[in-house]
FISENU-911169 format. One record per residue: residue in one letter; x, y, z of N, C-alpha, C in turn. Coordinates in steps of 0.001 Angstrom, whole numbers, padded with zeros to 6 digits, always signed. Layout:
N
aXYZXYZXYZ...
***
This chain:
464
m+051466-035685-015715+050340-035131-016472+049132-036047-016289d+047957-035459-016062+046751-036250-015886+046365-036918-017183s+045916-038161-017078+045495-038898-018278+044088-038474-018658p+043701-038638-019943+042327-038334-020349+041311-039141-019545k+041687-040370-019195+040761-041221-018439+040466-040619-017069m+041550-040124-016422+041365-039523-015102+040549-038242-015187n+040787-037446-016228+040010-036220-016416+038535-036529-016599n+038251-037566-017371+036857-037974-017583+036223-038427-016280m+036994-039192-015481+036462-039647-014195+036162-038467-013282m+037079-037482-013258+036873-036302-012420+035644-035517-012853r+035490-035353-014184+034311-034633-014682+033037-035383-014320s+033073-036694-014404+031895-037499-014066+031531-037339-012593r+032567-037363-011723+032302-037182-010299+031699-035808-010005l+032294-034784-010625+031772-033432-010429+030335-033309-010920f+030060-033967-012048+028697-033936-012591+027713-034566-011614f+028064-035745-011089+027148-036439-010176+026994-035690-008857i+028089-035058-008400+027985-034241-007189+027039-033067-007426s+027162-032420-008590+026290-031292-008926+024837-031724-008984v+024582-032854-009654+023213-033367-009751+022661-033694-008372f+023513-034323-007528+023076-034678-006175+022684-033431-005375l+023519-032399-005479+023229-031173-004753+021946-030517-005246q+021732-030508-006567+020514-029925-007117+019288-030697-006671l+019371-032034-006717+018232-032850-006291+017971-032691-004804s+019050-032550-004027+018884-032328-002588+018179-031011-002317a+018580-029978-003065+017949-028664-002901+016475-028720-003274i+016164-029436-004377+014764-029570-004800+013961-030318-003748a+014559-031422-003245+013863-032218-002230+013614-031400-000975m+014632-030576-000610+014493-029740+000572+013373-028728+000377a+013331-028124-000825+012303-027124-001104+010917-027742-001117q+010843-029054-001406+009556-029722-001490+009114-030324-000165q+009923-030233+000865+009535-030769+002157+008304-030031+002676v+007364-030772+003210+006107-030207+003685+005980-030472+005177y+005631-029418+005902+005482-029491+007346+004035-029134+007670n+003237-030135+007951+001821-029933+008239+001671-029457+009673v+000993-028324+009867+000892-027754+011217+000148-028690+012172i-000695-029559+011655-001393-030530+012502-000392-031452+013188d+000672-031798+012453+001702-032679+013024+002484-032009+014143f+002369-030697+014257+003076-029961+015306+002136-029526+016427g+000918-030071+016423-000003-029844+017527-001148-028904+017279a-001252-028335+016092-002373-027434+015803-003691-028200+015790k-004733-027618+016345-006045-028275+016425-006976-027856+015296g-006896-026601+014875-007741-026148+013773-009213-026107+014095n-009534-025911+015397-010944-025880+015794-011449-024481+016113g-010569-023461+015979-010968-022084+016229-011132-021738+017692k-010794-022671+018605-010975-022431+020034-009651-022418+020792v-008772-023330+020423-007466-023419+021066-006472-022545+020303l-005624-021810+021003-004634-020961+020356-003603-021835+019643d-003555-021736+018323-002695-022591+017508-001399-021925+017064s-001170-020681+017452+000010-019977+016932+001314-020630+017360n+001382-021224+018554+002616-021900+018974+002910-023095+018081a+001890-023858+017725+002086-025013+016857+002500-024585+015453i+001863-023549+014945+002236-023041+013609+003671-022536+013635q+004030-021850+014711+005403-021340+014818+006415-022475+014896k+006086-023553+015597+006990-024708+015665+007223-025299+014282a+006165-025376+013476+006308-025893+012112+007203-024982+011280i+007009-023678+011400+007851-022719+010669+009307-022831+011124d+009515-022902+012429+010881-022975+012961+011594-024240+012488q+010881-025361+012466+011499-026609+012017+011815-026559+010529c+010892-026008+009752+011110-025850+008324+012336-024972+008068y+012439-023895+008790+013601-022997+008674+014891-023702+009076k+014853-024440+010174+016036-025154+010660+016518-026190+009650d+015578-026812+008935+015924-027851+007957+016339-027284+006604g+016302-025980+006470+016749-025356+005229+015651-024863+004329g+014395-025053+004718+013298-024499+003931+012326-025537+003431g+011197-025047+002931+010135-025907+002430+008794-025228+002581t+007743-026030+002687+006381-025517+002782+005776-025888+004121v+005245-024889+004812+004446-025130+006013+002992-025122+005581l+002358-026256+005713+000999-026459+005195-000028-026239+006296v-001000-025380+006001-002142-025164+006888-003358-025759+006189p-003808-026950+006599-004945-027583+005932-006273-026960+006339e-007327-027413+005733-008666-026904+006025-008932-026930+007524g-009495-025845+008015-009774-025715+009438-009695-024260+009847t-009956-023986+011119-009907-022632+011656-008878-022592+012776y-007862-021734+012609-006707-021731+013500-006626-020395+014231l-006953-020412+015502-006870-019215+016331-005405-018881+016579s-005051-017592+016432-003628-017288+016432-003302-015933+017038a-002127-015875+017697-001452-014627+018035-000373-014409+016977t+000672-013662+017276+001713-013349+016291+002428-014600+015804i+002573-014710+014488+003346-015769+013834+004470-015094+013065q+005696-015620+013191+006846-015040+012491+007324-015971+011384l+007300-015472+010158+007772-016231+009001+009282-016082+008878k+009971-017160+008434+011437-017152+008393+011962-017590+007034d+013271-017482+006855+013932-017717+005566+013493-019023+004912h+013270-018947+003592+013036-020118+002737+011765-020884+003115v+010834-020199+003753+009587-020844+004169+008426-020306+003347n+007634-021223+002810+006375-020888+002152+005241-021310+003070l+004514-020341+003593+003328-020636+004392+002156-020773+003431h+001615-021980+003316+000594-022277+002313-000711-022640+003003l-001742-021854+002723-003072-022097+003295-003954-022764+002244e-004333-024004+002519-005219-024700+001591-006601-024051+001569k-007351-024348+000528-008732-023881+000453-009491-024368+001681g-010193-023456+002325-010914-023810+003541-010112-023607+004808a-008844-023214+004683-008016-022923+005851-008187-021463+006252h-008460-021234+007518-008650-019879+008038-007766-019691+009262i-006842-018735+009178-006123-018292+010370-006844-017063+010887i-007349-017137+012117-008096-016013+012678-007337-015443+013873g-007336-014131+013977-006592-013474+015033-007296-013539+016373s-006516-013660+017427-007050-013546+018777-007622-012148+018979t-008662-012040+019783-009233-010726+020080-008533-010042+021260d-007532-010703+021828-006743-010116+022907-005560-009369+022301y-005622-008056+022236-004579-007269+021582-003232-007384+022280k-003206-007827+023527-001958-007916+024271-001072-009085+023833v-001604-010024+023061-000806-011201+022668+000015-010948+021411y-000116-009771+020816+000596-009495+019562+001912-008781+019837r+002951-009172+019066+004287-008610+019253+004578-007533+018203n+005432-006592+018590+005894-005547+017682+007393-005734+017492l+007780-006348+016369+009183-006673+016132+009954-005527+015479d+009262-004492+015037+009943-003355+014412+009068-002110+014573p+009122-001445+015722+008236-000302+015976+008554+000892+015077f+007524+001655+014728+007713+002929+014045+006507+003812+014317t+006589+005052+013838+005521+006030+014058+004832+006321+012728d+003503+006302+012701+002781+006517+011444+002630+008013+011168g+001933+008332+010059+001787+009714+009623+000997+010589+010565l+000250+009986+011480-000510+010751+012456+000207+010856+013795g+001440+010316+013857+002228+010410+015078+001960+009315+016084i+001364+008194+015652+001028+007096+016544+002074+005988+016419d+002530+005439+017551+003460+004314+017549+002716+003041+017163v+003196+002372+016121+002500+001213+015569+003501+000116+015209g+003003-001044+014745+003875-002080+014224+003558-003500+014655r+002651-003712+015589+002270-005065+015950+001623-005753+014754a+001705-007089+014716+001157-007779+013548+000768-009215+013886l-000178-009739+013122-000565-011145+013235+000462-012039+012544l+000756-011768+011264+001792-012503+010545+002907-011533+010213v+004136-011837+010644+005236-010889+010504+006500-011612+010047a+007324-010905+009281+008668-011370+008940+009597-010170+008980v+010752-010332+009606+011726-009246+009731+013096-009757+009302d+013725-009061+008358+015054-009422+007868+015106-010861+007359a+014052-011284+006690+013988-012635+006138+014198-012594+004627k+014526-013739+004050+014699-013820+002600+014049-015082+002063d+013589-014981+000818+012958-016107+000136+011786-016640+000952i+010773-015784+001130+009588-016175+001894+008341-016025+001030s+007346-016864+001330+006114-016844+000535+004904-017047+001433l+003816-016443+000994+002491-016693+001571+001583-017007+000400t+001090-018246+000320+000345-018685-000856-000881-019486-000447g-001707-019791-001460-002851-020673-001258-004179-019983-001444e-005231-020743-001277-006601-020248-001433-007277-020005-000098g-006502-020047+000977-007063-019831+002300-007187-018366+002660c-007498-018116+003923-007828-016762+004380-007165-016478+005722i-006694-015241+005893-006244-014750+007191-007202-013641+007613d-007814-013803+008760-008876-012902+009231-008469-012342+010593g-008307-011017+010667-007873-010395+011916-008967-010136+012927r-010233-010306+012519-011380-010049+013410-011254-008671+014065g-011019-007674+013216-010729-006339+013707-011813-005725+014573k-013064-005865+014164-014148-005268+014936-014235-005875+016326e-014128-007216+016402-014211-007892+017693-013037-007503+018587l-011838-007426+017982-010667-007043+018763-010814-005621+019291k-011346-004730+018459-011526-003346+018899-012482-003268+020082e-013554-004034+020030-014515-004014+021134-013873-004444+022445v-013049-005488+022388-012340-005936+023583-011356-004871+024042h-010682-004244+023085-009661-003248+023394-010252-002035+024114i-011296-001466+023546-011838-000224+024113-012546-000459+025442a-012866-001728+025727-013481-002027+027020-012476-001907+028159t-011175-002022+027834-010150-001976+028875-009197-000786+028740d-009110-000215+027563-008214+000920+027316-009077+002166+027147k-009072+003034+028142-010002+004159+028179-009413+005453+027611r-008230+005369+027013-007661+006554+026379-008476+006948+025154p-008319+008176+024638-009006+008549+023393-008593+007615+022250e-009486+007420+021312-009223+006517+020183-007958+006905+019424s-007709+008201+019292-006534+008654+018553-005232+008240+019234k-005283+007890+020521-004084+007502+021266-003919+005986+021362r-005032+005249+021338-004943+003820+021662-004884+002907+020450w-005301+003374+019260-005476+002432+018153-004165+001787+017711g-003015+002428+018011-001732+001878+017593-001384+000560+018247l-002077+000171+019308-001839-001127+019938-002470-002274+019151r-003312-001946+018209-003992-002999+017441-003080-003505+016319p-003117-004787+016044-002145-005359+015109-002503-005175+013642f-001461-004989+012818-001611-005160+011381-001925-006636+011125l-002489-006922+009976-002750-008321+009641-001487-008998+009123l-000798-008337+008201+000398-008892+007555+001465-007809+007518r+002692-008141+007955+003752-007135+007978+005098-007792+007685f+005723-007396+006559+007045-007870+006181+008003-006681+006205v+009113-006797+006948+010049-005692+007152+011457-006110+006721r+012069-005333+005834+013437-005570+005348+013627-007000+004859c+012678-007485+004106+012742-008842+003570+013095-008822+002086q+013725-009895+001625+014123-010026+000231+013448-011250-000382q+013112-011128-001665+012499-012229-002408+011217-012698-001701v+010219-011846-001794+008944-012077-001120+007866-012337-002169r+007052-013364-001931+005957-013668-002855+004678-013892-002046v+003625-013179-002423+002302-013354-001818+001325-013587-002961k+000673-014728-002961-000155-015078-004122-001403-015853-003693g-002547-015402-004206-003784-016157-004109-004539-016045-002804i-003924-015477-001794-004481-015486-000449-005596-014446-000306t-006479-014630+000673-007493-013640+001031-007166-013073+002406l-007206-011751+002517-006940-011062+003773-008200-010305+004189r-008639-010533+005418-009904-009942+005864-009777-009295+007245n-010522-008225+007421-010885-007693+008735-009688-007423+009637s-008733-006669+009123-007597-006303+009963-008038-005361+011076a-007287-005393+012183-007535-004453+013274-006810-003129+013049s-005993-003058+011977-005243-001851+011635-004946-001914+010137w-003713-001578+009707-003367-001749+008303-003472-003233+007940t-003914-003502+006730-004102-004898+006344-002786-005564+005951s-002002-004941+005078-000717-005535+004687+000311-004426+004496h+001429-004562+005188+002482-003544+005198+003791-004195+004789y+004322-003780+003639+005596-004274+003139+006600-003135+003291c+007532-003269+004232+008402-002171+004614+009852-002484+004261q+010437-001656+003382+011842-001764+003000+012184-003166+002477c+011271-003726+001697+011486-005033+001083+011984-004856-000351s+012570-005916-000892+013037-005884-002279+012654-007182-002976d+012500-007083-004295+012087-008239-005108+010810-008857-004542l+009780-008023-004546+008484-008354-003957+007460-008564-005066t+006732-009680-004994+005651-009967-005938+004370-010215-005168i+003319-009475-005524+001991-009658-004922+001024-009905-006077d+000377-011054-006085-000453-011430-007230-001742-012098-006775s-002852-011652-007364-004155-012306-007171-004537-012399-005693v-004315-011321-004969-004688-011247-003558-006027-010523-003437m-006925-011073-002637-008198-010408-002344-008142-009836-000940i-008543-008574-000807-008588-007915+000493-009994-007394+000742r-010542-007761+001890-011830-007264+002344-011633-006819+003784s-011319-005552+003949-010928-005069+005275-011490-003681+005502k-012560-003603+006263-013164-002315+006571-013971-002454+007848g-014317-001322+008411-015092-001335+009643-014302-000866+010854v-012958-000823+010718-012086-000297+011768-011207+000772+011130a-010947+001847+011855-010133+002936+011299-008757+002435+010883h-008190+003074+009844-006832+002793+009369-006713+001439+008673n-007803+000955+008103-007787-000319+007367-007242-000132+005952d-005973+000294+005805-005350+000328+004479-005365-001078+003872g-005348-001133+002530-005311-002423+001854-003889-002933+001709i-003142-002398+000722-001733-002730+000519-000903-001467+000727d+000041-001521+001662+000979-000421+001891+002373-000866+001464i+002929-000184+000468+004286-000430+000006+005156+000694+000551d+006015+000370+001505+006742+001373+002272+008248+001215+002034g+008805+002083+001170+010240+002062+000949+010744+000768+000339c+010042+000254-000676+010400-001026-001303+010936-000809-002717q+011768-001765-003174+012338-001697-004518+012070-003004-005265r+011945-002848-006574+011697-003992-007476+010452-004755-007030v+009322-004113-007280+008031-004618-006826+007115-004825-008022k+006388-005939-008021+005354-006184-009015+004067-006569-008298i+002995-005831-008622+001692-006079-008013+000675-006225-009140s-000124-007282-009107-001071-007498-010208-002285-008300-009748h-003401-008061-010458-004618-008865-010339-005161-008937-008913c-005039-007849-008168-005571-007825-006807-006925-007125-006781d-007789-007572-005895-009135-007029-005719-009243-006551-004284i-009333-005227-004103-009244-004650-002762-010488-003822-002447i-011100-004108-001322-012105-003241-000716-011604-002929+000686s-011300-001658+000947-010661-001305+002218-011320-000086+002840g-011216-000009+004164-011762+001133+004867-010909+002374+004706d-009591+002172+004569-008678+003287+004339-008079+003112+002939d-006969+003792+002629-006435+003778+001270-006258+002347+000750a-006697+002105-000481-006650+000755-001036-005231+000342-001395l-004554+001142-002235-003165+000881-002625-002363+002121-002295c-001417+001993-001365-000724+003171-000853+000784+002943-000844f+001520+003904-001419+002979+003889-001386+003443+004898-000341k+004348+004455+000543+004851+005295+001613+006376+005214+001642t+007000+006223+002236+008409+006128+002584+008574+006687+003990t+008581+005792+004980+008669+006206+006379+010108+006349+006848s+011076+006003+005990+012493+006208+006284+013113+007032+005165s+013975+007974+005511+014624+008797+004488+015626+007997+003665k+015983+006801+004121+016992+005987+003449+016400+004893+002575a+015095+004782+002529+014462+003664+001820+013420+004192+000826p+013798+004361-000446+012849+004858-001456+011892+003777-001942c+010790+004209-002503+009941+003343-003333+010438+003509-004767r+010970+002424-005352+011629+002562-006652+011467+001280-007471d+011325+001454-008789+011229+000323-009730+010042-000563-009376i+008869+000012-009556+007617-000649-009178+006677-000663-010364e+006028-001808-010583+005001-001923-011616+003731-002499-011003v+002618-001822-011275+001307-002254-010797+000375-002351-011989r-000391-003428-012077-001329-003557-013197-002529-004417-012807d-003619-004178-013529-004811-005026-013439-005344-005118-012003m-005704-003940-011462-006192-003870-010087-007635-003378-010053t-008391-003868-009079-009727-003381-008792-009719-002838-007370l-010083-001545-007210-009856-000861-005950-011095-000092-005502k-011501-000336-004275-012588+000419-003648-012145+000787-002240s-012455+002025-001817-011935+002476-000526-012812+003575+000061n-012849+003622+001387-013468+004762+002054-012557+005977+002052q-011315+005803+001577-010390+006927+001440-009960+007023-000029a-008691+006732-000345-008207+006870-001718-008073+005510-002402g-008190+005528-003733-007929+004318-004496-006441+004066-004623i-005714+005026-005213-004254+004965-005344-003669+006202-004670k-002699+005986-003767-002137+007112-003029-000625+006956-002876f+000103+008057-003079+001520+008141-002749+001630+009071-001543g+002236+008635-000436+002248+009354+000820+001072+008847+001668t+000742+009417+002765+001200+010719+003190+002674+010661+003645e+003060+009583+004343+004448+009427+004777+005348+009447+003549s+006271+010418+003479+006981+010656+002209+008342+011298+002457m+009250+010533+003066+010584+011060+003371+011600+010769+002276a+011553+009555+001705+012501+009143+000667+011803+009162-000695p+012571+009065-001784+011988+009226-003123+010935+008188-003501f+010033+008624-004389+009155+007748-005170+009618+007888-006621e+010214+006846-007182+010831+006975-008498+010615+005721-009338h+010497+005932-010650+010409+004830-011614+009248+003890-011253i+008070+004459-011195+006873+003709-010818+005863+003787-011940r+005295+002634-012292+004290+002539-013340+003053+001837-012784v+001906+002476-012983+000624+001906-012558-000314+001962-013752h-000859+000823-014156-001733+000867-015326-002822-000195-015269n-003875+000098-015997-005033-000794-016133-005684-001080-014778c-006262-000037-014186-006920-000157-012885-008362+000338-012969y-009218-000287-012179-010597+000159-012017-010768+000601-010565i-011146+001868-010377-011324+002453-009049-012785+002871-008918y-013433+002457-007851-014855+002782-007727-015236+003050-006268d-016270+003862-006120-016869+004153-004814-015828+004548-003761t-014899+005405-004125-013964+005915-003119-014506+007218-002552r-014322+007407-001261-014953+008521-000581-013993+009680-000299n-012709+009504-000671-011774+010586-000378-010641+010630-001399g-010986+010489-002665-009989+010641-003726-009789+009385-004543g-009579+009579-005847-009272+008463-006724-007784+008227-006800i-007042+009234-007313-005586+009197-007398-005046+010393-006618k-004199+010132-005601-003636+011203-004784-002132+010975-004660l-001348+011952-005111+000104+011867-005048+000633+013004-004178f+001383+012657-003116+001862+013648-002156+003364+013502-001919s+004069+014623-001915+005391+014710-001297+005323+015836-000285v+005296+015472+001005+005151+016495+002046+006190+016367+003156d+007025+015312+003111+008023+015096+004159+009444+015067+003613g+009646+015604+002385+010972+015699+001821+011245+014804+000628a+010285+014024+000194+010504+013065-000891+010671+013751-002243s+011486+013139-003099+011487+013463-004522+010505+012519-005199l+009453+013074-005748+008446+012276-006438+008624+012546-007929r+009167+011562-008664+009501+011801-010073+009455+010508-010873d+009345+010683-012191+009286+009552-013117+008215+008559-012688v+007002+009059-012576+005832+008237-012247+004852+008347-013398v+004330+007204-013857+003321+007179-014904+002140+006335-014419i+000964+006937-014424-000283+006226-014105-001166+006317-015331s-001594+005177-015865-002314+005202-017143-003406+004143-017190d-004359+004391-018093-005430+003428-018384-006218+003087-017115v-006882+004115-016608-007640+004002-015362-009088+004392-015626i-009999+003585-015124-011423+003918-015129-011846+004150-013689m-012538+005281-013448-013034+005585-012111-014540+005806-012168n-015229+005296-011173-016679+005448-011126-017114+005800-009709e-017913+006856-009590-018418+007322-008299-017275+007568-007318v-016344+008404-007752-015152+008727-006968-015241+010173-006497r-015090+010372-005209-015063+011729-004674-013702+012370-004954t-013710+013469-005694-012502+014208-006092-011506+013274-006777p-011608+013146-008084-010802+012156-008810-009293+012275-008627m-008731+013507-008553-007270+013615-008465-006844+014772-007566l-005776+014530-006796-005150+015556-005962-003639+015347-005988f-002895+016409-006345-001433+016364-006387-000893+017463-005475r+000030+017093-004568+000464+018049-003544+001968+017943-003268l+002652+019070-003349+003998+019222-002813+003894+020152-001624g+004257+019659-000434+004103+020457+000773+005304+020361+001690a+005153+020908+002897+006265+020977+003846+005804+020621+005253r+005140+019465+005376+004821+018982+006712+006105+018558+007437l+006970+017786+006736+008315+017416+007188+008316+016624+008490s+007481+015592+008529+007437+014703+009689+008584+013695+009652v+008890+013129+010820+009880+012062+010974+009180+010887+011653f+009387+009670+011141+008603+008525+011586+009402+007514+012395r+010712+007560+012294+011569+006705+013120+012464+007652+013923k+011932+008063+015062+012462+009217+015789+013921+009040+016202n+014333+007834+016515+015665+007629+017058+016730+007379+015993v+016303+007142+014751+017284+006779+013718+017219+007678+012489d+016280+008600+012440+016129+009449+011254+016056+010906+011677k+016140+011790+010694+016061+013209+010984+015204+013900+009928q+014746+015082+010255+013880+015830+009365+014588+016149+008059q+013858+016006+006959+014392+016245+005625+014023+017641+005124p+014788+018182+004178+014376+019436+003535+013173+019200+002630i+012544+020271+002179+011393+020157+001280+011799+019410+000018g+010957+018513-000432+011265+017671-001579+010897+018310-002910c+010660+017443-003899+010260+017926-005219+009211+017009-005808f+008463+017543-006775+007399+016814-007466+007578+017152-008928e+008113+016191-009735+008461+016539-011104+008330+015345-012048n+008020+015672-013295+007988+014683-014380+007086+013489-014060v+005841+013821-013782+004798+012823-013526+003777+012906-014652t+003313+011748-015124+002319+011699-016203+001116+010869-015764i-000051+011443-015961-001307+010723-015756-002031+010738-017096k-002354+009574-017640-002954+009566-018974-003981+008442-019129n-004875+008680-020075-005902+007700-020428-006773+007349-019215v-007440+008385-018691-008295+008230-017517-009707+008671-017859s-010668+007830-017533-012081+008171-017668-012713+008064-016293a-013369+009139-015837-013874+009159-014466-015271+009758-014388v-016098+009170-013536-017374+009755-013134-017226+010151-011676a-017239+011451-011413-017072+011930-010045-018385+011813-009285a-018293+011501-008004-019490+011402-007173-020138+012780-007008d-021454+012816-007028-022169+014083-006845-021970+014626-005436e-021942+013737-004459-021726+014136-003072-020239+013983-002773a-019564+015088-002478-018112+015031-002327-017656+015845-001125q-016329+015796-000852-015757+016600+000226-015821+018078-000124l-015807+018383-001411-015885+019755-001904-017301+020048-002362t-017777+021244-002058-019144+021612-002410-019144+022938-003157p-019413+022940-004470-019692+021793-005327-018419+021021-005682p-018541+019823-006257-017357+019011-006559-016441+019660-007595s-015142+019320-007484-014143+019686-008489-013400+018426-008910g-012772+018483-010083-012176+017276-010637-010731+017040-010256i-009868+018057-010436-008422+017874-010261-007850+019060-009499l-007151+018783-008395-006490+019805-007593-004981+019576-007676i-004240+020656-007939-002779+020584-008073-002188+021773-007326t-001339+021522-006327-000765+022655-005623+000579+022351-004979g+001549+023227-005270+002788+023258-004517+002642+024244-003383i+003754+024830-002953+003723+025870-001930+004602+027019-002424p+004468+028218-001842+005259+029345-002328+006749+029019-002379g+007350+029210-003557+008762+028957-003738+009133+027523-004057h+008172+026625-004006+008417+025211-004309+007295+024730-005229y+007651+024514-006488+006659+024287-007528+006578+022814-007927i+005381+022380-008241+005199+021123-008964+005592+021397-010409t+006513+020594-010933+007044+020866-012276+006897+019656-013187g+006623+019934-014458+006600+018878-015459+005488+017866-015295l+004364+018264-014696+003221+017366-014577+002432+017384-015881t+002158+016196-016444+001397+016069-017681+000130+015275-017432l-001009+015862-017820-002299+015177-017791-002757+015025-019238e-002971+013799-019674-003215+013524-021092-004370+012543-021257n-005272+012880-022164-006439+012018-022436-007216+011732-021152i-007669+012796-020535-008431+012714-019285-009851+013200-019558h-010837+012419-019144-012227+012859-019258-012929+012590-017937i-013567+013643-017383-014225+013525-016082-015638+014087-016176r-016587+013343-015659-017979+013805-015577-018241+014301-014161l-018802+015536-014068-018988+016206-012777-020414+016716-012616l-020781+016951-011357-022122+017454-011055-022341+018866-011583g-021337+019755-011477-021557+021164-011785-022163+021889-010599t-022981+022899-010877-023732+023716-009911-022912+024818-009255g-021668+025044-009660-020874+026118-009072-021437+027486-009424t-021275+028443-008502-021814+029787-008680-020694+030795-008915d-021084+032010-009269-020107+033089-009397-019379+033326-008077e-020097+033194-006985-019480+033382-005670-018452+032281-005394d-018765+031048-005791-017811+029941-005621-016516+030216-006384a-016644+030883-007523-015465+031169-008345-014513+032162-007676k-014968+032817-006620-014128+033774-005894-013449+033148-004674s-013655+031863-004466-013128+031196-003273-011604+031284-003217v-011084+031467-002023-009640+031500-001791-009235+030206-001099v-008288+029496-001686-007868+028196-001170-006701+028379-000195p-006783+027825+001015-005690+027990+001981-004400+027332+001498e-003264+027925+001863-001972+027330+001505-001710+026054+002301a-002000+026068+003594-001838+024875+004447-000469+024230+004238v+000587+025036+004262+001932+024597+003879+002398+023379+004661d+002162+023358+005976+002699+022285+006814+001615+021352+007353q+000453+021371+006721-000662+020588+007229-000707+019190+006605y-001381+018279+007299-001667+016958+006734-002448+017172+005439p-001968+016638+004323-002607+016946+003038-003840+016081+002800e-004945+016724+002637-006187+016009+002369-007068+016911+001509v-008010+016318+000817-008896+017126-000025-009564+018219+000808k-010067+017840+001982-010780+018817+002814-009864+019927+003306t-008542+019688+003312-007593+020728+003710-007721+021959+002829f-008104+021754+001570-008163+022841+000598-009600+023290+000312g-010564+022667+000963-011953+023009+000750-012458+024057+001729p-013799+024217+001796-014792+023361+001129-015093+023724-000321k-014549+024851-000807-014853+025259-002175-013562+025536-002938i-013564+025166-004202-012434+025383-005100-012931+026292-006232p-012153+027305-006648-012651+028280-007625-012618+027823-009083a-012486+026525-009334-012576+025980-010694-013218+024604-010609y-013992+024243-011618-014647+022935-011543-013817+021816-012153g-012925+022146-013079-012158+021113-013759-010784+020932-013167v-009871+021832-013517-008493+021807-013005-008223+023098-012257w-007887+022999-010988-007382+024133-010231-005922+023855-009916a-005019+024769-010317-003586+024577-010135-002965+025819-009515r-001983+025598-008634-001295+026708-007972+000154+026298-007691h+001074+027243-007879+002500+026975-007678+002945+025799-008550v+002780+025977-009862+003150+024935-010819+003991+025551-011936k+004872+024748-012514+005646+025147-013682+005623+024010-014698g+005345+024382-015951+005348+023380-017004+004223+022370-016894l+003076+022790-016374+001901+021920-016341+001340+021786-017751t+001168+020551-018205+000655+020299-019552-000669+019559-019472l-001687+020136-020129-002989+019488-020263-003198+019173-021731r-003257+017907-022058-003420+017502-023454-004666+016624-023569n-005668+017139-024277-006939+016429-024442-007568+016106-023085v-007720+017157-022286-008379+017047-020984-009751+017695-021088s-010797+016963-020757-012155+017485-020933-013034+017124-019740f-014124+017911-019609-015044+017716-018497-016474+017792-019024d-017308+016919-018515-018719+016866-018887-019537+017207-017650l-020401+018247-017736-021154+018711-016587-022611+018274-016656k-023124+017779-015534-024542+017430-015452-025413+018675-015308n-024828+019724-014737-025525+020993-014525-024568+022132-014853p-025100+023314-015177-024219+024450-015436-023328+024761-014231d-022142+025291-014512-021209+025665-013455-020573+026994-013852q-020687+027980-012972-020201+029320-013280-018710+029501-012997r-018101+028533-012415-016653+028601-012202-015928+028298-013514p-014697+028761-013677-013954+028405-014883-013601+026924-014892m-013406+026380-016092-013005+024976-016204-011576+024795-015716i-010709+025749-016029-009289+025662-015674-008859+026985-015049l-008183+026901-013917-007657+028094-013265-006257+027797-012748c-005302+028649-013138-003912+028473-012676-003464+029733-011944e-003016+029561-010716-002518+030655-009887-001023+030449-009611d-000224+031455-009878+001226+031388-009687+001818+030183-010425g+001782+030259-011726+002369+029169-012492+002147+029343-013969d+002632+028372-014731+002383+028379-016174+001828+027035-016591i+000952+027101-017580+000182+025935-017993+000100+025919-019506n+000236+024749-020098+000106+024561-021552-001106+023665-021807v-002048+024188-022574-003274+023462-022858-003329+023110-024345y-003530+021848-024652-003595+021380-026035-004906+020649-026276
***
């Protein structure tokens, strides 16, 4: 039988071993790898991506830590982030993309909603875990300059060639991802794409990316357990966009709060790519301004179930067409070799509440309308609730405008202009809906409008 003394000695040894292991793990996590020590020049002239990659690789090999990018300008091609690595950009540190589009790698190709093969990136991580991008520095893709170089040598139509241009930031199938404090500028394509990631936190990120087509701000593509907060986005394309480009990867368990969003397209958008479900998503306390193609747009057109979504406490100012909700049957496939076409999806149990909006006088629709809601024949948007909504509109609709017939466009790319140029109601136009509830929804007109405030075609609506 073991003596009490021996038991005490064993417990003491186990305790010290545990403490040693914990301290070793802490020390490992605190290891810092300065990219200058790996050959980076930081002068904006010499390509530094190999040196940065060496620092990341060594940090990964040693079990993790921080790769430090000090003040300076670092010219770069593709950089790959790896397990347990925090890439930290100090204040005054700028990673700038090479203008040679051929130096960027595509580690996970896919097809976007317009049918273009895409996926190259400046900063990329694939199948990584416990990764971070932090600091007060900036990553700048120099999108306009890269485009000029690109089109000088690639003479195909723009719709065919733009997919060769790199995203700025792209994380694919990664776990435990944190992006905090960083500034992202001037992407040559989508600014940040988080694809099939889990346990993702994005906080206090500034995005200034416009001037090149497809400059989305934040794209959340088939991710679970996501928190996004305190971001300030000005983007050429959709500012905050949820996508599902794989039928096996839903967007689920997501919370977004305290966002400032400006876009040449939409402020908040679900889709267009929409194969897998959008479920259990909450978006609240957002300011959306100066958007040119929609404030809030929710789409299921490729088979997705869009349900249990709540968007609340939103202020919109100078927004073209404040809201558009669409269930359709485009039924595109984005990963041609590994996925297949899905059946028509559903759009149910969505709530939009506590929204105050000033619609832009100049809009895609002439005259402007506030809210468009449409399913397709035989497939209804169900259980949509709009509550405490107030929208200020230009007005000016005529009796003739009230007779407008809106195209079904069952399999078309869903956009506001798809259903224009005229809508036969100025406030809410709804079609193919069941259980639509309007509670304390009001509209303020700058000018008289002869169209009805609310019009429902093929559906039922409850107004309170």
